[in-house]
N, C-alpha and C positions, 0 to 999 in steps of 0.2 A: 282516513279515507283512502282507498286504493287509487293508484294512478292508472288511468285507462289510456292506453296508447292506440292510435289508429294505425291502419296498415301503412299510411304515408309516414307516420312518425317512426315506425319500425324500420321502414326502408331507409329513411334518412339516418337513423341511428346506426344501422348496419353499414351504410356507406361511410359514415364518420369513423366507425370502428376499423373498417378495412384501411382507410386512409391513415389512421393513427398507427396501425401495425406496419404499414408500408413505410411511413416516415421513420419510425424507430428502426426498422430493419436496414433502411438505406444509410442510417447514421452509424451502422456497425459494419463489420467485415463479414457479411454472409455471402455464401456462394450465389451467383446469379440465378441458379435453378430454384433456389428458395424464393427469391423475389418473384420469379416468373410464376411459381405455383400459387403464391398468395394473390398476385395480380389476376390470375385466371379463375380464382375461386369464386363460387356462387355464394353470395351472402345469405340467400334464403335458406341455406343449409346450416347456418351458424345459429346456435342458441346461446344467448348470453344471460347469465344470472348474476346480479350484483352481489358483492360480498357485503355482509351486514355485520356491524359491530355488536358483540355481546360482551359485556364487561366480565372479565375473568373473576372479578370480586363477587359477582352474583352467584357463582358456583358453590362457594362454601355454605351459603345459606339457602340455596335453591331447593326446590322440591324435586329431587331426582327420581324418587319412587313414591308411588301412592297406591296402596292396596296391592293388587297383584300385577301392576304395570310399572315399568321403569324405562328410562331412556338410556341409550348407549350410542356409540359411534359419533357421527357428526352432530346428532341431536344433543348429545351431552357436551361435546367439546368441539364446537365449530371453530376451526382455525383458518388462518390465511395459509397459502401454500408455501410460506417462507421457511418452514421447518421440515417439510416433506414427511410428516409423521402421521397423517390422517389414517391411512390404512393400517399402519403398525399399531396405532393406539386403539383402533377398532378391534384388532386381534387381541390386544391386552384385555380390552373389555370382555371379549368372548371367553377368554381363559378364566378371568375372575368371576364372571357371571356363571359359567358352567360349574366352577368349583363351589361357589356359594349354593347354587341350586342342588348340585349333586350331594353335598354334605347334608343339606337340610332334608332332602328326600331319603337319604340313607338312614338318618337318625329318627325319622318319624316311625310311629308304631305301625305294625302290620296292617290291620284293618281299621285304620283311623277314619273318623267321619270326615265328610267333605269339608265341614267347617274347620276342623283341625288342619287338614291339608292346606286349606286357604291360608290359615295363620302361619303355617310353616313356610309356605312360599313367600308370603308377605315379609316375614322376618328375614328370609334369605335375601330378598331384594333390598331390604334396608341395609344389610351387611355389605352387599355389593355397592350400594350408593355411598356408604361411608368409606369403603376401600378406594373408590374411584374419584371421589370429590376433589381432593387436593391435587392429585396427579392431573386431573382435567384442568383445574385452575392454573396449575403451573404451565402446562402445555399451551393453553390458550393465551395466557399472559406473555409467555416467551415468544410465541408466534407473532402477536401484535407488535411487541417491542422490536423484535428483529426486523419485521417488515417495515415499521416506521423508520428505523435507522437506515436500513438498506435503500429505501425508496425516497428518502427526503432530499429535496433540492435545496434546502436551506444551507447556506455556506458554513455556518457554525456547526450544524449537525454533520455536514459532509467532512469538515476538518476533524471533528472528534471521531467520526467513524473511521476515516482513513488513517489517522495518526495514533489514536489511543484505543479505540474500541474494537479494532479488527481482531485482536487476540481474544478479547472477551467474547465477541460474537462467535468466533470459531470454536472456542471452548464450549459455549452454550449449545451450539449446533451439534457438537460431538457428544455432549452429555445427554441430550434428549432421548436418543434411542437406548441409552444404557439404563434400562429399568427392568427389574426382575418382578414380573407379575406372578411368579410362583408356577407351580405345575398342577395339573389335574391329578387327583388322588388315584393311585394305582389300585386302590381297593374298590373303585367305582366299577360296578358291573354294567358298563355301557356296551 
């Protein structure tokens, strides 16, 4: 059942969000101009959308494509902002999708029937889904894990993060963008 908020609830939530941000900023060493800008901001211009958890383990078995429809970008790999890889991964999706569709359309026979064209596109989308499935699971899983470790207030997690995991986290963050999604075929007459 969807949660319905009244205007009063939204105003109260916005005020709480603003106060939370100000409290966090005051506990850091930010310039006074930043605090002033936040204090003067109108909260009716702020749009908030909560992050939702989607298990990375659902991706290997999920229906990523069906017929001539597939998902890409954030719909395929919703991540928290902890890896800063959302846009890059969407570009990876675009390259792989374009390659799969381009190869499929180049291989089809000249005047093929609409039904055959539909099957060719469907097969290309399945290849795309297979190619992106594990990469998406890897990114989503790493994003949640890094976010949990970075944001945890638990003393044991904090100790492990600061003393033992900092090198692992740094290596994980540096490895995420190191992914070769291939190139678009130069024989493509685009």
